[in-house]
N, C-alpha and C positions, 0 to 999 in steps of 0.2 A: 677597740679595734676597727668600730663601726658604731655609726650612729642611724636611727631612722627619725626622720620628720615628717609629723601628721599633723594637717592644719596648723602651720608653722608651729609645732610643740616638739624640740628636739629633745632625744632620750638615747642616752650612751649606753652601749652594749659592749660585753668583754672580748663577744667572740663574733668574727663574722655569722656563723651558725646561728647563734642568740638572735641576731640583727637581721636575718632572714625571717626566721619562724616569724618574728614581730610581723616583718613586710608582709608576709602573705597572709596573717590573719587581718592587717589593717589598713595594706597600701601604703602609699606616701612613698617618701625617697630613701632608700637605704644609701649613705655614704660612706666609702670605705676612710678610716681614720689612721691607715696604717698597712702595710703589706700582707695580703692574707693567703690563705689556701684551705681548700677544701679538705676534709680530714684523711681521705687518702686520693692523694692526685692522679693515680692511676686506675680509679673506680668512678664511674659515671656518678653524679653529683646532680638532683634533681632543683632548679632554683625557681621553677614554672610559680606564677602569680599573678598579681595586677599592679604593678608598682616600679618603680624607676631606679633603675641600678647607677649612682654617680661614682664612678670610678676614683675621682677626686686626684690624679695625678699618682695613685698608687697599684699595684699588681695584684690582681688577684689569679692566683695558679691553682687549675683544677680541670677537670674532664666534665664541663657544664654541659647540661641539657635541658628543655623544656617538654613536659610530657604532653601528649593528647591532650589532655585537659587544662591546660595554661591557657590563660586569658589574654593578658596584656603585659608585655614587657618592653620598657625603654631603656636601653644602653647610652651614657654619655659620660663625658670625661670633663666636669668641669676646672682640673687642675691642669698640669702638662704633662705629656707623657704615660697617662693612664693606661692600662691594659689588663684584658685577660689572658692569660699565658697556660698555654697546652702543656703538657709534658708527654714525651716519649712520640708517638705515632698519632695522637688524639687530636681530637678535634675540641679547640677552647668552646664551641656553642653549638650543637647541633638540636633542631627544632623541629618536633614532632607532632607541634599544633599551637593553635592560637596566632594574635598577632604580636609582631616583632617591630621595633622601630630603634633603628644605629644612628644616632646623632652625632657623636664622637668618641674618641677613644682607639685603642689599636684591638684586633683580635691577633693573636700572635701564636703560629704554630713553632714546635721546635724543628721540626725536620718540613724542608721545603716541598716534600710531595706529599704532605698531610694536608685534611681539608679545615681551612680558616673558618668555614661558617659553611651550613647545610641546612636548606630550606625546603619545603615541597615535598616531600617524600610521601606523604601522603595526604588525603582528604581533610584532615584535622588542622592541617595547616591553613591560616587564612591569609592575611596581608604581611609582607615583610618589606618596609619602607627604609631605606639608607639615604640618608640627606649627609654624611660627613662619615669620617673616621678611615680608618686605616686597614687593610688587610694586605699588607706587603709582604707576607710570606704565606705559604701554602695557596690554596684557591679554593674560592666560593663556588659551592654548586647548588644550583637551584633548578625548581621548576619541574621536578621528573613525573609528578601524578597530582600536585594539588596545590593551592595556594596562589597568590597574586606578587610579584614583586616589582618595585617600585625605587628605583635609584636615579637621584638626584644629585648626587656628589659620591663624594670618597675615593680613596686611592686604592686601586686593586693593584695586587699582582697579577692575578689569574682569575677570571669570570668563566665557568664552565655551566653552560645551559644547555638541557635537554631539546633536543631537535625537533619533539612532538609536541613543546610548550607554545602557546601564543600568549603566555599569560607573563609576561615579561615586560616591563616598559624603563628605558634609559630616557633620561633627558640631560644627564651630566657624568661625572666621574671621569677618572683618568685609568686606563688599564694598561698594564703590560700586555697580556695575551686575553682574547675575547675569541672562545671556540666551544664548540659543540663537543658534548662528552658522552651523547646517545640517543636514540631515535633518530629521527629524518634532520633534512639537511636543513639549515637555518640561512637564510641571506639576513645582512646586518640590518635591512630594512624591517625586518619582522620583529628587531628588539628595539627599534627607536620609534619615541614619543613622535606624534607628528610636529613636523617643522624643525626637527633636530637630525644630527648627521653625525659621523665618526670623521675627525680629522687627524691628522698625522700630528703628534705632540711635539716634532722638531719642527717642522716647515709652516703647519697651520691647513696643508693642504688638504681637500677633502678626500676621504678614502671610497674607492667604488664600492658602490654597494649592489653590484651584479654577483662577486663573490659570495661562495659558502662563508659562513663566520666563522675565519680563523685569521684574528686581524692582533697586528701587534703595534705598539707603542702609539697607543690611540687616544684620543679624548672624546667626550662627545660634548659638542656644544650646538647653538640654534643656528639653524639655516644663514639667518641674518647675519651672526657672525663669522660663519665659515666664508659667505660672500663679500664682507667688506674685509677679510684676510686677504682674500684672492685680489679685491680690487686693489687695496695698498702695495700687494706684492708687485 
């Protein structure tokens, strides 16, 4: 149900757990070959390591987490509609440490008010990089006490940022909602990379950056793009 490719050599494994154990020992790319689930989808399951998880168009169901000793995980989907699917009110991925890169694939919650991804709750968290992927159910919670988050793309239902964090940089992505979930107030300019701005996804009009961060139906684009859209309008 999964394979591991290390230095161009692919090895097949009958279960996701066996492939994961090998990936944790050897690195490489762990590729799903069928829909998989953790032994008990209601219990936390540690997928820490230094490897790439390729969903390959399949679904991995479970309550996954990265421990404080995790090093570097990359999640991608080389197929179509690959996802990590949580059950109940759990999160599909909770990060307690290490570096994480999400290039593609979906992190899906069963309930709308659950966390799709949690990062930055402690100092063991290093860098979260999101270049793509979908978080269209639940909410992504980042930046409480540790770690740096860089978002250059991706489709988000709800991004929640701790107001005392100055460790979040946005230069892309679409967002149904951007809001503060704790801490001090945030101006949108606190979240944006230099030269970028929030615009309305419907009209392309630049959104005021004077208000506290509670934005709806926005995307992040370069100011040059926003100005060109305004001029065209």
